[in-house]
KOLLUMKOL-764105 format. One record per residue: x negated, y negated, z of N, C-alpha, C in turn; residue in one letter. Coordinates in steps of 0.001 Angstrom, whole numbers, padded with zeros to 6 digits, always signed. Example, Ala and Ser with C-alpha at 12.3 -4.5 7.8 and 13.67 -1.06 7.14 Angstrom:
REM KOLLUMKOL-764105
-013190+005690+007800-012300+004500+007800-013200+003300+007800A;-012850+002250+007080-013670+001060+007140-012900-000030+007870S;
This chain:
REM KOLLUMKOL-764105
-009156+014379-026886-008812+014977-025614-007303+015486-025556X;-007073+016443-024661-005674+016876-024543-004897+015887-023712X;-003605+015988-023672-002822+014984-022967-003107+015091-021533X;-003086+013938-020738-003316+013955-019315-002364+014838-018510X;-002871+015452-017533-002010+016382-016700-002245+016063-015241X;-001198+015687-014458-001271+015386-013089-001245+016711-012318X;-002381+017119-011764-002438+018469-011130-002005+018399-009676X;-002003+017179-009048-001496+016934-007799-001268+015358-007664X;-000419+014968-006696-000162+013527-006748-001402+012548-006736X;-001511+011788-007799-002570+010850-007879-003841+011404-008498X;-003856+012666-008907-005057+013291-009460-004748+013807-010805X;-005293+013161-011860-005012+013504-013288-006211+013992-013931X;-006067+015016-014835-007251+015504-015595-006790+015593-017099X;-007815+015571-017902-007555+015800-019382-008777+016264-020027X;-008662+017140-020947-009866+017718-021676-010498+018971-021143X;-009974+019426-020002-010580+020633-019477-009565+021377-018531X;-009884+022614-018177-009082+023304-017291-009729+023559-015935X;-009253+023105-014886-009941+023257-013537-009704+024650-013102X;-010573+025080-012052-011625+024286-011416-012942+024374-012180X;-013739+023438-012144-015178+023502-012512-015931+023818-011267X;-017317+024074-011518-018094+024421-010382-019111+023316-010205X;-019297+022975-008933-020388+021969-008582-021799+022480-009087X;-021910+023810-009139-023162+024403-009474-023472+024105-010979X;-022455+023700-011757-022700+023417-013083-023349+022077-013323X;-023451+021243-012232-023918+019908-012428-025234+019729-011526X;-026062+018724-011976-027266+018491-011247-027483+017095-010766X;-026578+016197-011333-026659+014797-011028-025247+014193-010934X;-025031+013307-010040-023804+012526-010011-024166+011041-009934X;-023621+010258-010819-023941+008847-010919-022673+008025-010484X;-022847+007135-009648-021805+006261-009122-021908+004821-009515X;-020964+004137-009907-020843+002675-009907-020616+002330-008396X;-020958+001096-008070-020839+000671-006666-019561-000151-006347X;-019452-001285-006873-018379-002123-006511-017052-001633-006894X;-016130-001507-005931-014753-000900-006242-014711+000444-006520X;-015961+001194-006519-015932+002627-006757-016501+003198-005379X;-017721+003159-005173-018337+003661-003930-017949+002753-002691X;-017808+001493-002958-017442+000571-001915-016092-000166-002279X;-015531-000793-001229-014220-001371-001325-014166-002739-001893X;-015207-003460-002170-015182-004805-002610-015935-005007-003899X;-015770-006186-004543-016626-006754-005618-017449-007736-004878X;-018689-007404-004704-019676-008237-003850-019796-009701-004416X;-019860-009757-005692-019988-011126-006259-018789-012016-005939X;-017597-011461-005906-016390-012220-005545-016512-012640-004101X;-016959-011718-003149-016968-012131-001774-018085-013159-001485X;-019189-013118-002197-020212-014115-002051-019628-015473-002496X;-018857-015455-003556-018336-016701-004119-017379-017341-003139X;-016760-016625-002190-015928-017281-001222-016712-018307-000366X;-018050-018027-000100-018835-018995+000632-019020-020362-000147X;-019000-020287-001458-019059-021435-002242-017669-022072-002623X;-016608-021488-002032-015292-021913-002269-014838-021704-003696X;-015435-020631-004340-015133-020410-005743-014732-018952-006007X;-014164-018309-004923-013799-016842-005061-012717-016633-006162X;-011732-017478-006212-010692-017359-007193-011216-017442-008637X;-012057-018430-008816-012646-018532-010174-013561-017353-010514X;-014414-016967-009662-015292-015842-009920-014540-014527-010062X;-013529-014332-009242-012768-013009-009259-011950-012923-010582X;-011564-014021-011120-010830-013934-012365-011747-013521-013507X;-013029-013913-013505-014008-013533-014488-014297-012088-014311X;-014479-011648-012987-014783-010277-012730-013656-009280-013204X;-012418-009731-012868-011264-008917-013308-011209-008674-014814X;-011411-009789-015566-011428-009777-017027-012492-008866-017500X;-013757-009041-016846-014857-008133-017351-014594-006668-017069X;-013987-006364-015954-013755-004924-015607-012623-004303-016391X;-011729-005159-016885-010657-004663-017753-011192-004540-019251X;-012293-004986-019518-012845-004929-020899-012439-006056-021801X;-011989-007075-021202-011424-008288-021963-012572-009272-022205X;-013777-009057-021740-014872-009948-021971-015947-009120-022691X;-016269-009428-023866-017231-008650-024714-018614-008739-024131X;-019115-009899-023720-020465-010086-023225-020503-010009-021744X;-020752-008804-021205-020758-008576-019754-021895-009456-019163X;-023075-009465-019829-024279-010103-019322-023968-011563-019057X;-023338-012192-020118-023080-013652-019971-022017-013911-018862X;-021043-012948-018740-020089-013095-017736-020646-013100-016354X;-021620-012243-016253-022371-012142-014874-023224-013365-014680X;-023879-013842-015677-024675-015081-015476-023858-016222-015080X;-022606-016368-015623-021727-017393-015296-021266-017276-013802X;-020940-016029-013388-020635-015863-012001-021734-016129-010985X;-022851-015654-011374-024064-015875-010424-024349-017387-010390X;-024196-018047-011449-024502-019562-011467-023523-020247-010521X;-022338-019780-010368-021373-020330-009404-021695-020117-007934X;-022664-019222-007748-023127-018862-006309-024310-019765-005862X;-024762-020642-006781-025851-021557-006377-025657-022263-005042X;-026743-022074-004224-026681-022702-002971-026150-021967-001761X;-025619-020772-002074-025128-019873-000984-026270-019342-000263X;-026187-019355+001093-027236-018931+002003-027291-017336+001965X;-028568-016847+001933-028750-015430+002054-028096-014829+003306X;-028051-015571+004265-027410-015150+005552-025918-014836+005344X;-025303-015410+004325-023912-015122+004071-023788-013726+003386X;-024846-013355+002636-024805-011956+002055-024896-010966+003158X;-025668-011240+004212-025697-010293+005368-024260-010206+006015X;-023590-011351+006062-022217-011402+006657-021244-010523+005749X;-021406-010734+004476-020545-009887+003503-020770-008385+003754X;-021992-008026+003893-022333-006631+004103-021816-006116+005352X;-021942-006809+006464-021600-006403+007765-020117-006459+008055X;-019438-007439+007569-018087-007768+007838-017085-007288+006815X;-017425-007226+005565-016426-006962+004509-016704-005712+003736X;-017903-005391+003562-018232-004105+002813-018004-002866+003530X;-017150-002035+003026-016916-000701+003532-017073+000380+002491X;-017558+001522+002847-017568+002601+001910-016152+003052+001655X;-015771+003333+000392-014450+003844+000139-014182+005169+000739X;-012948+005499+001063-012664+006764+001667-013203+007925+000908X;-013810+008953+001603-014371+010071+000886-015716+009868+000248X;-016269+008721+000351-017615+008565-000178-018753+009396+000449X;-018768+009278+001845-019813+010125+002439-019584+011593+002239X;-018383+012012+002250-018041+013429+002070-018446+013998+000710X;-018160+013117-000289-018467+013588-001709-020017+013614-001807X;-020637+012572-001429-022114+012490-001594-022770+013689-000846X;-022277+013938+000371-022891+015080+001116-022617+016421+000433X;-021380+016684-000183-021104+017913-000836-022001+018036-002098X;-022235+016948-002808-023069+017051-003974-024559+017319-003630X;-025035+016750-002532-026390+016955-002085-026582+018351-001625X;-025494+018861-000890-025560+020270-000347-025585+021234-001578X;-025059+020874-002699-025028+021736-003831-026303+021589-004678X;-027208+020770-004146-028558+020599-004888-028596+019504-005887X;-027567+018665-005924-027526+017565-006931-028291+016342-006373X;-028775+015656-007415-029280+014248-007130-028214+013282-007314X;-028337+012113-006673-027388+011050-006646-028000+009767-007154X;-027310+009179-008077-027715+007897-008777-026662+006853-008495X;-027105+005672-008176-026236+004508-007955-026685+003431-009030X;-025701+003130-009947-026020+002111-011037-024934+001056-010929X;-025399-000134-010833-024477-001213-010543-024725-002451-011147X;-023638-003164-011690-023797-004488-012154-023922-005459-011057X;-023854-004989-009807-024014-005857-008632-025518-006049-008286X;-025832-006120-007070-027101-006712-006618-027786-005762-005621X;-029194-005829-005780-030090-004867-004967-029828-005232-003462X;-029476-006462-003032-029202-006721-001669-028213-005672-001073X;-027231-005324-001846-026201-004275-001320-026563-002951-001782X;-027027-002724-003001-027297-001321-003422-028397-000693-002587X;-029353-001545-002142-030443-000925-001287-029870-000438+000019X;-028963-001197+000581-028364-000837+001900-027484+000325+001821X;-026649+000406+000700-025789+001526+000526-026650+002857+000152X;-027715+002677-000603-028587+003747-000827-029157+004383+000444X;-029607+003548+001297-030194+003958+002595-029127+004615+003480X;-027882+004093+003415-026851+004541+004227-026387+005953+003878X;-026386+006208+002589-025870+007475+002096-026999+008412+001604X;-028235+008093+001622-029320+008894+001143-029286+009156-000289X;-029029+008069-001022-029003+008166-002510-030387+008195-003075X;-030588+009025-004123-031962+009229-004712-032436+008074-005585X;-031643+007563-006434-032016+006579-007420-030992+005484-007547X;-031574+004218-007813-030598+003055-008014-031091+002240-009123X;-030234+001485-009665-030538+000364-010589-029427-000725-010461X;-029843-001942-010292-028915-003040-010117-029697-004306-010349X;-029061-005493-010044-029635-006744-010448-030150-007530-009157X;-031204-008304-009359-031850-009041-008335-031478-010530-008321X;-030860-010875-007257-030493-012327-007068-031781-013193-006748X;-032057-014238-007440-033139-015157-007150-032772-015915-005854X;-033848-016042-004991-033689-016777-003767-034794-017765-003625X;-034510-018976-003198-035497-020040-002907-035015-020776-001617X;-035953-020860-000653-035622-021538+000622-034443-020970+001283X;-034274-019631+001222-033185-018931+001921-031789-019102+001270X;-031796-019675-000030-030498-019802-000692-030617-019287-002117X;-029405-018894-002619-029377-018407-004013-029523-019592-004927X;-030361-019271-006009-030606-020327-007056-029643-020317-008090X;-028724-019331-008161-027732-019231-009315-028315-018492-010488X;-029471-017807-010249-030052-017045-011406-030410-015639-010838X;-030724-014740-011758-031192-013396-011468-032599-013234-011952X;-033330-012375-011342-034709-012106-011635-034845-010921-012665X;-035622-011132-013721-035870-010076-014638-036655-008959-014009X;-036392-007751-014359-037098-006593-013772-037912-005871-014866X;-038678-004898-014500-039545-004136-015466-038726-003547-016597X;-037503-003075-016195-036715-002337-017205-035865-003349-018079X;-035674-004559-017664-034868-005555-018380-034288-006662-017554X;-033299-007360-018097-032812-008523-017403-031563-008187-016511X;-030507-007591-017102-029254-007340-016425-028800-005865-016533X;-028366-005326-015471-027727-003942-015496-026219-004049-015955X;-026087-003925-017247-024728-003939-017791-024345-002569-018222X;-023262-002454-018989-022820-001070-019293-023833-000248-020074X;-024573-000856-021096-025524-000120-021776-026781+000269-020899X;-027092-000619-020006-028219-000343-019066-027816+000858-018172X;-026524+000967-017684-026048+002013-016938-026218+003353-017689X;-025815+003321-018931-025965+004472-019840-027373+004844-019974X;-028259+003933-020177-029744+004098-020360-030329+004816-019084X;-029892+004224-017919-030427+004709-016595-029975+006135-016432X;-028717+006500-016805-028203+007841-016616-029049+008747-017503X;-029220+008430-018774-029955+009296-019679-031477+009451-019211X;-032083+008340-018755-033486+008332-018285-033618+009290-017057X;-032568+009211-016174-032604+009993-014971-032468+011493-015312X;-031583+011868-016217-031375+013207-016727-032735+013704-017319X;-033350+012861-018095-034623+013262-018742-035703+013531-017651X;-035741+012680-016638-036715+012811-015600-036547+014077-014706X;-035243+014439-014638-034855+015651-013892-034973+016893-014776X;-035187+016722-016091-035197+017921-016954-033850+018529-017225X;-032815+017737-017234-031471+018293-017359-030829+017614-018599X;-029752+018222-019074-028962+017663-020153-027899+016692-019518X;-027501+015630-020223-026435+014786-019806-025154+015520-019554X;-024984+016732-020096-023790+017505-019785-023779+018048-018390X;-024944+017949-017727-025057+018467-016372-024900+017300-015348X;-024455+016133-015827-024214+014953-015035-022711+014644-014871X;-022401+014063-013805-021085+013516-013466-021218+011966-013447X;-020327+011180-014030-020389+009731-013884-019036+009228-013405X;-019094+008380-012402-017859+007876-011772-017836+006400-011740X;-016770+005815-012251-016618+004375-012106-015211+003812-012234X;-015053+002621-012289-013674+001963-012248-013544+000980-013338X;-014622+000413-013958-014474-000690-014842-015087-000428-016291X;-014708-001222-017194-015185-001197-018565-016635-000997-018759X;-017433-001640-017848-018863-001465-018044-019355-000140-017578X;-018552+000679-017085-018942+002077-016681-018661+003077-017808X;-017922+002669-018849-017578+003595-019867-018783+004087-020707X;-019820+003305-021022-020879+003877-021693-021587+005085-020999X;-021821+005001-019705-022420+006109-018969-021401+007241-018860X;-020140+006918-018652-019146+007981-018523-019036+008804-019790X;-019207+008063-020975-019145+008796-022262-020259+009709-022453X;-021426+009585-021815-022506+010560-021923-022499+011642-020971X;-021754+011574-019928-021806+012541-018817-020912+013860-019241X;-021294+014918-018628-020517+016093-018873-019134+016021-018163X;-018976+015232-017155-017744+015024-016448-017664+013488-016112X;-016568+012938-016679-016322+011435-016395-015209+011284-015403X;-015389+010458-014417-014399+010341-013404-014041+008879-013173X;-012736+008556-013250-012229+007198-012957-011675+007186-011487X;-012116+006168-010696-011602+006073-009396-010872+004705-009179X;-009588+004811-008940-008779+003669-008784-009094+002662-009903X;-009086+003164-011128-009684+002385-012207-008745+001541-013051X;-009363+000719-013910-008572-000065-014872-008025+000839-015874X;-006912+000400-016523-006211+001383-017477-007111+001881-018609X;-008008+001041-019104-008859+001424-020233-009829+002639-019773X;-010235+002595-018540-011090+003613-017964-010352+004885-017700X;-009187+004754-017138-008272+005952-016850-007983+006688-018147X;-007793+005937-019205-007426+006488-020506-008555+007474-020998X;-009801+007078-020745-010895+007802-021315-011583+008826-020466X;-011237+008757-019148-011886+009653-018158-011222+011105-018198X;-012120+012052-017880-011663+013438-017841-010890+013661-016509X;-011274+012937-015379-010591+013034-014064-010253+011590-013754X;-009027+011376-013291-008708+010055-012786-008093+010229-011300X;-008799+009630-010333-008274+009633-008959-007544+008405-008744X;-006296+008372-008670-005493+007210-008607-004945+007010-007161X;-005051+007983-006385-004582+007943-004923-005682+008686-004074X;-005798+008268-002842-006761+008968-001958-008199+008578-002123X;-009057+009441-001642-010439+009112-001485-011286+009769-002730X;-012543+009349-002702-013470+009857-003756-013710+011361-003649X;-013527+011841-002464-013720+013316-002290-012622+014151-002947X;-011638+013582-003472-010580+014343-004104-011137+014954-005368X;-012383+014510-005824-012974+015132-006923-013318+016539-006610X;-013476+016912-005338-013807+018283-004894-012558+019188-005139X;-011372+018697-005458-010200+019456-005751-010414+020105-007125X;-011177+019577-007954-011379+020155-009306-012831+020680-009439X;-013650+020574-008411-015044+021099-008370-015178+022040-007187X;-015467+023336-007484-015476+024303-006422-016970+024696-006222X;
């Protein structure tokens, strides 16, 4: 890639000359936690168990790419949620979860241009389903928390596609969605903030880092370091 170029405050590009056209793309894939939304859901759930600091430290290390086995790190964090009431997840969604600035505007602009929208998350269906319905997202993939007697068991439920949505599963889902739509991966945009987003970002025609970890900013074609998600529209006409 060419050297990074800050084209306006907090908006950095590398490897291409703007503007690109929205019409060149048919799919946009978003990470959820700390990308499309303002929180790491697993950390907020852990607060109910009095273990937010412990869980957040693992999350931060995983997002920075300092933990090689993402699946095991997520299993460790989910185990620490054992016994938390599902009602607390409702509280996290209603009281703490907010869409990041510019999220509705960017999704709406992409849909108006005829693009499909994919949400792929190492988080949980409890939240991705609600964000999907709120924004009119077309496809999702994320993890299912196991519940018994209204409380989290500390485990996740295997799904037809596999056990845990990690970085490689995000990549696989991006490629499968492109194939289902009959498009090339070069016609997809992938946006994320953590190391587990890099596999899908590496396949997409345009990779976008949003308020991201250093490792992700280094590899992304667009880095949005200030402002909202819709700043992507400054390089897409």
